[in-house]
Wavefront OBJ file of the C-alpha trace (Angstrom):
o trace
v 39.671 9.728 41.626
v 36.613 11.837 41.112
v 38.460 14.031 38.608
v 39.514 10.965 36.625
v 35.910 9.772 36.470
v 34.693 13.143 35.205
v 37.449 13.271 32.575
v 36.670 9.745 31.446
v 32.923 10.465 31.287
v 33.558 13.622 29.291
v 35.808 11.711 26.893
v 33.180 9.034 26.369
v 30.495 11.642 25.808
v 32.675 13.411 23.244
v 33.359 10.092 21.533
v 29.648 9.257 21.306
v 28.832 12.754 20.068
v 31.560 12.577 17.431
v 30.372 9.115 16.395
v 26.833 10.432 15.929
v 28.132 13.309 13.830
v 30.107 10.917 11.669
v 27.130 8.570 11.296
v 25.105 11.270 9.567
v 21.735 10.828 7.897
v 20.380 8.706 5.069
v 17.520 10.057 2.959
v 15.080 7.740 1.218
v 12.351 9.184 -0.998
v 8.914 7.565 -1.106
v 6.377 8.514 -3.788
v 2.879 7.134 -3.182
v -0.715 8.185 -3.905
v -2.224 9.475 -0.659
v -5.110 10.840 -2.733
v -6.692 10.422 -6.150
v -8.012 7.403 -8.061
v -5.652 4.831 -6.496
v -5.242 6.491 -3.118
v -6.275 3.208 -1.513
v -3.175 1.578 -2.968
v -1.029 4.345 -1.523
v -2.460 3.895 1.947
v -1.578 0.196 1.895
v 1.887 0.919 0.517
v 2.584 3.508 3.194
v 1.605 1.039 5.897
v 4.365 -1.249 4.631
v 6.925 1.560 4.681
v 5.800 2.716 8.137
v 6.103 -0.755 9.682
v 9.450 -1.412 7.990
v 10.769 1.949 9.201
v 9.516 1.242 12.720
v 11.470 -2.024 12.671
v 14.639 -0.299 11.369
v 15.043 3.472 11.533
v 18.857 3.374 11.529
v 21.386 1.635 9.322
v 23.752 -0.901 10.837
v 26.380 1.819 10.532
v 24.415 4.023 12.944
v 23.039 6.484 10.387
v 19.568 7.903 10.980
v 17.167 7.090 8.138
v 14.937 9.946 7.042
v 11.888 9.148 4.911
v 10.814 11.954 2.573
v 7.241 11.170 1.551
v 5.493 12.840 -1.408
v 1.860 12.341 -2.476
v 1.709 11.955 -6.260
v -2.106 12.298 -6.167
v -2.394 9.225 -8.425
v -1.131 11.392 -11.284
v 1.781 10.822 -13.677
v 2.794 14.494 -13.881
v 2.794 14.757 -10.093
v 4.896 11.566 -10.038
v 7.509 13.072 -12.359
v 7.577 16.283 -10.314
v 8.009 14.318 -7.102
v 10.908 12.333 -8.563
v 12.597 15.512 -9.806
v 12.311 17.171 -6.388
v 13.700 14.141 -4.570
v 16.779 13.852 -6.781
v 17.460 17.588 -7.272
v 16.504 19.261 -3.991
v 16.444 16.489 -1.406
v 19.314 14.498 -2.925
v 18.022 11.163 -1.690
v 20.029 7.947 -1.911
v 17.153 5.953 -3.386
v 13.469 6.396 -4.283
v 10.719 3.845 -3.551
v 7.417 3.961 -5.443
v 5.001 4.737 -6.956
v 2.209 2.158 -6.980
v 1.007 1.866 -10.582
v 2.837 1.426 -13.876
v 1.594 4.582 -15.616
v 3.006 6.750 -12.833
v 6.217 4.736 -12.592
v 6.852 5.205 -16.307
v 6.744 8.972 -15.735
v 9.633 8.661 -13.264
v 12.022 6.221 -14.924
v 13.821 8.650 -17.274
v 14.569 10.979 -14.369
v 15.975 8.037 -12.425
v 18.283 7.080 -15.284
v 19.312 10.649 -16.122
v 20.148 11.491 -12.494
v 21.599 8.038 -11.758
v 19.296 7.675 -8.767
v 18.069 4.153 -7.928
v 14.291 3.795 -8.257
v 12.534 0.755 -6.819
v 9.007 0.445 -8.237
v 7.777 -2.359 -5.944
v 4.437 -3.222 -7.583
v 4.520 -1.473 -10.983
v 4.225 -4.599 -13.103
v 4.232 -3.294 -16.704
v 7.265 -4.713 -18.519
v 8.300 -1.288 -19.854
v 8.932 0.026 -16.323
v 12.280 -1.772 -16.164
v 12.959 -2.627 -19.823
v 16.061 -0.802 -21.063
v 16.403 1.098 -17.768
v 19.672 1.094 -15.834
v 18.510 2.629 -12.549
v 15.030 1.098 -12.179
v 14.194 -2.136 -10.353
v 11.060 -3.808 -9.068
v 10.218 -6.329 -6.356
v 7.105 -7.785 -8.003
v 7.023 -9.910 -11.128
v 6.237 -8.353 -14.525
v 2.916 -8.424 -16.367
v 4.318 -10.771 -19.009
v 4.694 -13.409 -16.277
v 1.439 -12.529 -14.504
v -0.660 -12.591 -17.685
v 0.892 -15.889 -18.758
v -0.022 -17.470 -15.417
v -3.611 -16.239 -15.713
v -3.935 -17.700 -19.223
v -2.527 -21.036 -18.055
v -4.987 -21.049 -15.161
v -7.897 -20.339 -17.516
v -6.996 -22.854 -20.224
v -5.281 -25.677 -18.344
v -6.955 -25.650 -14.933
v -10.424 -24.294 -15.722
v -10.662 -25.908 -19.150
v -11.714 -22.651 -20.813
v -11.526 -22.534 -24.599
v -13.267 -19.185 -25.183
v -12.227 -16.103 -23.209
v -13.598 -12.572 -22.892
v -11.401 -9.681 -21.767
v -12.690 -6.520 -20.093
v -9.784 -4.112 -19.681
v -8.896 -0.419 -19.371
v -7.300 0.818 -22.591
v -6.038 3.966 -20.837
v -3.945 1.996 -18.323
v -0.421 0.716 -19.049
v -0.977 -1.944 -16.401
v -4.203 -3.192 -17.950
v -2.862 -3.085 -21.509
v 0.244 -5.074 -20.526
v -1.732 -7.778 -18.745
v -4.209 -8.032 -21.605
v -1.438 -8.488 -24.158
v 0.269 -11.213 -22.119
v -2.987 -13.076 -21.409
v -4.164 -12.825 -25.015
v -0.899 -14.118 -26.481
v -0.579 -17.057 -24.096
v -4.250 -18.076 -24.280
v -4.115 -18.142 -28.085
v -0.783 -20.002 -28.022
v -2.407 -22.694 -25.885
v -5.185 -23.075 -28.462
v -7.847 -20.845 -26.907
v -9.883 -18.125 -28.600
v -10.444 -14.539 -27.472
v -14.052 -14.033 -28.557
v -14.499 -10.440 -27.341
v -12.490 -7.579 -25.862
v -14.253 -4.581 -24.296
v -13.088 -1.379 -22.622
v -13.668 -0.595 -18.936
v -12.093 2.821 -18.526
v -11.126 4.052 -15.066
v -13.723 6.407 -13.601
v -16.649 4.756 -15.393
v -19.567 3.685 -13.193
v -21.868 1.867 -15.622
v -20.511 -1.226 -17.395
v -23.823 -2.864 -18.276
v -23.398 -2.428 -22.051
v -19.982 -4.108 -22.031
v -21.182 -6.893 -19.745
v -24.239 -7.526 -21.930
v -22.036 -7.803 -25.036
v -19.755 -10.256 -23.250
v -22.677 -12.346 -22.001
v -24.072 -12.583 -25.544
v -20.786 -14.181 -26.690
v -21.093 -16.941 -24.068
v -17.430 -17.110 -22.925
v -15.980 -19.835 -20.732
v -13.946 -17.351 -18.681
v -13.676 -13.586 -18.132
v -10.278 -11.945 -17.751
v -10.515 -8.698 -15.772
v -7.091 -6.977 -15.583
v -8.257 -3.776 -13.862
v -8.168 -2.110 -10.444
v -10.470 -2.578 -7.467
v -12.839 0.431 -7.882
v -14.109 -0.518 -11.338
v -13.645 -4.219 -10.618
v -16.103 -4.136 -7.719
v -18.745 -2.362 -9.823
v -18.279 -4.839 -12.666
v -18.730 -7.740 -10.246
v -22.023 -6.302 -8.967
v -23.369 -5.467 -12.436
v -22.290 -8.837 -13.877
v -24.265 -10.577 -11.161
v -27.288 -8.362 -11.852
v -27.154 -9.215 -15.568
v -26.627 -12.930 -14.986
v -23.076 -13.193 -16.337
v -21.926 -16.166 -14.320
v -18.516 -17.335 -15.559
v -15.173 -17.912 -13.796
v -13.379 -14.571 -13.502
v -9.627 -14.019 -13.236
v -7.900 -10.738 -12.424
v -4.427 -9.406 -11.743
v -2.815 -8.246 -8.526
v -4.741 -4.940 -8.519
v -8.286 -6.329 -8.731
v -9.034 -7.326 -5.128
v -6.084 -5.563 -3.516
v -8.147 -3.109 -1.488
v -10.913 -3.528 1.099
v -13.127 -1.415 -1.173
v -13.553 -4.377 -3.531
v -14.947 -6.566 -0.765
v -17.121 -3.804 0.695
v -18.712 -2.962 -2.679
v -18.768 -6.317 -4.478
v -19.791 -8.395 -1.448
v -21.126 -11.804 -2.602
v -20.890 -10.741 -6.258
v -17.114 -11.122 -6.024
v -17.304 -14.645 -4.648
v -15.058 -17.057 -6.543
v -12.990 -14.383 -8.292
v -9.399 -15.566 -8.797
v -6.312 -13.352 -8.982
v -2.620 -13.673 -9.680
v -0.589 -12.198 -6.835
v 2.919 -12.071 -5.379
v 2.027 -13.179 -1.900
v -0.464 -14.842 0.425
v -0.581 -14.891 4.202
v -1.755 -18.523 3.937
v 1.329 -19.721 2.069
v 4.528 -20.754 3.835
v 6.032 -17.736 5.628
v 9.576 -16.640 6.346
v 10.387 -15.600 9.944
v 10.267 -11.976 8.736
v 6.867 -12.645 7.195
v 5.449 -14.131 10.377
v 6.587 -11.127 12.409
v 5.265 -8.640 9.851
v 1.834 -10.311 9.766
v 1.652 -10.147 13.562
v 2.739 -6.481 13.675
v 0.385 -5.514 10.838
v -2.684 -7.096 12.417
v -1.843 -5.568 15.778
v -1.433 -2.105 14.238
v -4.256 -2.060 11.660
v -6.620 -4.791 12.865
v -7.154 -6.250 9.393
v -5.537 -8.843 7.080
v -2.167 -7.977 5.570
v -2.143 -6.465 2.084
v 0.363 -7.790 -0.434
v 1.071 -4.159 -1.376
v 2.191 -3.417 2.191
v 4.436 -6.460 2.107
v 6.081 -5.495 -1.187
v 6.762 -1.903 -0.108
v 8.308 -3.188 3.123
v 10.585 -5.528 1.137
v 11.593 -2.650 -1.146
v 12.579 -0.649 1.939
v 14.598 -3.597 3.267
v 16.500 -3.993 -0.003
v 17.198 -0.263 -0.173
v 18.557 -0.091 3.380
v 20.722 -3.193 2.889
v 22.250 -1.657 -0.256
v 22.933 1.645 1.507
v 24.623 -0.218 4.350
v 26.977 -1.885 1.880
v 27.763 1.203 -0.183
v 27.249 4.284 1.962
v 24.541 6.881 1.417
v 26.471 8.941 -1.157
v 27.417 6.172 -3.595
v 24.202 5.868 -5.585
v 25.755 3.841 -8.407
v 26.927 1.210 -5.928
v 23.516 1.252 -4.191
v 21.830 0.764 -7.551
v 24.062 -2.189 -8.448
v 23.400 -3.910 -5.105
v 19.628 -3.458 -5.488
v 19.502 -4.609 -9.109
v 21.484 -7.775 -8.458
v 20.450 -8.882 -4.980
v 20.645 -12.666 -4.630
v 18.383 -14.898 -2.530
v 16.974 -12.023 -0.507
v 15.158 -13.457 2.499
v 12.261 -11.037 2.519
v 8.902 -10.631 4.178
v 7.183 -11.845 0.994
v 9.503 -14.849 0.683
v 12.885 -15.545 -0.858
v 13.597 -13.902 -4.218
v 16.391 -12.444 -6.334
v 16.774 -9.541 -8.742
v 18.706 -9.808 -11.979
v 19.399 -6.518 -13.759
v 16.542 -5.012 -11.793
v 13.974 -7.687 -12.707
v 12.536 -9.817 -9.931
v 12.817 -13.591 -10.081
v 10.153 -14.863 -7.733
v 7.207 -17.225 -7.426
v 3.590 -16.182 -7.908
v 0.457 -17.295 -6.100
v -3.148 -17.772 -7.105
v -5.604 -16.395 -4.555
v -9.404 -16.700 -4.621
v -12.235 -14.757 -2.992
v -14.082 -17.085 -0.639
v -16.533 -15.975 2.023
v -15.444 -12.365 1.737
v -11.764 -13.223 2.224
v -8.813 -13.806 -0.066
v -7.822 -17.468 0.209
v -4.571 -19.009 -1.028
v -4.924 -21.685 -3.721
v -1.457 -22.506 -5.050
v 2.098 -21.267 -5.682
v 3.598 -21.127 -9.180
v 7.361 -21.044 -9.605
v 9.005 -18.847 -12.272
l 1 2 3 4 5 6 7 8 9 10 11 12 13 14 15 16 17 18 19 20 21 22 23 24 25 26 27 28 29 30 31 32 33 34 35 36 37 38 39 40 41 42 43 44 45 46 47 48 49 50 51 52 53 54 55 56 57 58 59 60 61 62 63 64 65 66 67 68 69 70 71 72 73 74 75 76 77 78 79 80 81 82 83 84 85 86 87 88 89 90 91 92 93 94 95 96 97 98 99 100 101 102 103 104 105 106 107 108 109 110 111 112 113 114 115 116 117 118 119 120 121 122 123 124 125 126 127 128 129 130 131 132 133 134 135 136 137 138 139 140 141 142 143 144 145 146 147 148 149 150 151 152 153 154 155 156 157 158 159 160 161 162 163 164 165 166 167 168 169 170 171 172 173 174 175 176 177 178 179 180 181 182 183 184 185 186 187 188 189 190 191 192 193 194 195 196 197 198 199 200 201 202 203 204 205 206 207 208 209 210 211 212 213 214 215 216 217 218 219 220 221 222 223 224 225 226 227 228 229 230 231 232 233 234 235 236 237 238 239 240 241 242 243 244 245 246 247 248 249 250 251 252 253 254 255 256 257 258 259 260 261 262 263 264 265 266 267 268 269 270 271 272 273 274 275 276 277 278 279 280 281 282 283 284 285 286 287 288 289 290 291 292 293 294 295 296 297 298 299 300 301 302 303 304 305 306 307 308 309 310 311 312 313 314 315 316 317 318 319 320 321 322 323 324 325 326 327 328 329 330 331 332 333 334 335 336 337 338 339 340 341 342 343 344 345 346 347 348 349 350 351 352 353 354 355 356 357 358 359 360 361 362 363 364 365 366 367 368 369 370 371 372 373
């Protein structure tokens, strides 16, 4: 009897061991800025990946998921190098990242040439996915985001004259500016001045003074949080007091609130998500886990990276880790995905999802309304 038990135990152990060997390992590449100009974005993105991985570190098929993380240092050349390493040396099943459009655009050709799925969760420039066969995104595109901002300015705020302060070295900023400009003029508004706010600049007083002299009804500020916070402070100092609208990158980091303080009060932004809007069960759990882990409000960037991870894993589970073309097809055409950020679909890699308008009130980002695509 004892011998039978030992034999049976040994057989079970062998079966489990063999099953683990067969299950294998899945490799997912993640390219984010842990340093450099938009390192704050990367930190928030990595939090999303970390929490999503903590919730699911194995596929439903029993495969161990291995995350290969590379810091692109907020640089487009580093982004291209990271993508090349992941597809050539690491042979990952899918790549998630980076954070901004300029860096994503440096990776897309490598994705297509190597037939490796790339999910750029929050790179909103239209060119990131346009004409690409192996590139998808979870967020909406700038053409949609800029249109919403123009509608908000003209229809809701009653603005007829708009000023734009943008970064002409940024694909993100250029794309948003173009979309806002076209829609605002289509509605019957006038763009009375456009000025440049290049990344890395500290003093924007000359640009702000020129804008103030034109007496606009609204200021469109499609730039990132570092420069955005300084502009808010300097605009207040110079007495430029007009409604200000930005994109998803403007108030997306705690740095904006810490630097701008009351100068940022009332700023409105287009975004993909708000913790104050109606949540999915996944969203409610993620918010709870995030606050418990980081002791601060959830970032929409963390949410979007976590959803990108969820889509990637689901596709791998359907196709197997080796079949990258199948994985790519499943990602690019996911239907009614019940994500952390809400329910959305992808069609040929382009996200079909609602947008929200958030506003800075009392040092917090407060939900105003949801806009359907």
